[in-house]
N, C-alpha and C positions, 0 to 999 in steps of 0.2 A: 428568409426569416429577418424580421426587423432587428435593428441594432439594440433596441430596448429589450426585446425578448431574449436575444443572445446574451446581453449583460445579466439578465436575471438568472439564466441557466448557468453562467460562469460562477455565480455566487451561490447557487443552490446545489450544484454538483460538487462532490467532495472527493478528496483523496484520503485514504486511511493509510497511515504509515505504521509499520511495525519495526521497531529497532530493538535489537537484542544483543546481549552479551551473555552467552551461556557457557558453562564449563564443559570441557571435553577431556577431562583428565582420567576418567574411568570408562570402562566399556558401557556401563549403564548410562553415564552422562552423555556419551556420544550417541547412544540409542535415543535418548530423550531429545537431544538436539536434532537428530535426523527426523524423528516423528514430528516435531514442531515445524521444522522447515517444510516437510512434505505436506503438513496440514495447511500451511500458508499457500503453497503452490496449488493444492487441490481446491482452495477457496478462491482462486483467481488472482492471487498476489503475484507481482513480478519483482525480481531482484533488481534493485537499483545499484546497490553496492553490497559487498559482503556484510551480512547481518543487517541490511536495511532493505525492507520490502515495502511495496506500496500497491494499493488496489484502488481503482477508479470506482466510484459509486455515483449513480445519477442523482441521488438526493440524500438528505439527512436520514430518512427512514431506512434506506438500504444500507447506509454506512453503519447504522446501529446494529443491524442484523449481522454484518460481518465482524463488527467489534465484539459482539457476544460470542461468535464462533471462535475468534482468536482467544478470548478469555477462557473458553472451555478447553482449548488445546494447550494452554500454558504448561510448560514443564515445571517440575517441582522445585528446581533450583535455577539460579541465574537471574538476570535482570531483563525485563521486557518493557519497552515504552511504546505506548500507542498515541498517535497524534492525528487529529483531523485538520485538513487544510482544504480551503476552497479551491476549485479548479482555477479560478482567477489568480490566487496566490501561487499555486503550483506552476502556472504559466510564466510567472515572473522569476522562476528559478534560473540560475545560470549554471550550465554544465560545461566542464572543461575536461579534455583528455590531453594531459600535458599542458601546453600553453595554448592549445587550439580550442576554441569555443565550439560546442556542438549543440544542436537543437534539443529542446526538452521533449521527452516522450509524449506523443499525442494520446488523448483518451482513446480507448478502444471504440471501434465503430458500433453504432447502435444496432441491435437485432431488429429485423423487421418481421412482424407477424401478419399473416394474411388471413 
């Protein structure tokens, strides 16, 4: 793959972040929290940190589909923030475990259809 083509894909591929702060003070609130979290996982999101989930999308159109799915699953209370980041921007993130730097999560491998 040429470097020009790779650069284009780094800017067209997106990461969709879902960051949330949800109440868990009642049984119903905990149930809503659990349903929302499970909806994110079922839609292919991965937990980056507590209450911070991200999903790789190969393009903007796919990211919009997952954005709509998250909006449908929103719980009635609490705060949820959705953020789109290009793959290029995501790759510039620095991740630390303690004082040790760790590599950023790679995008998932592409499925091949024959």
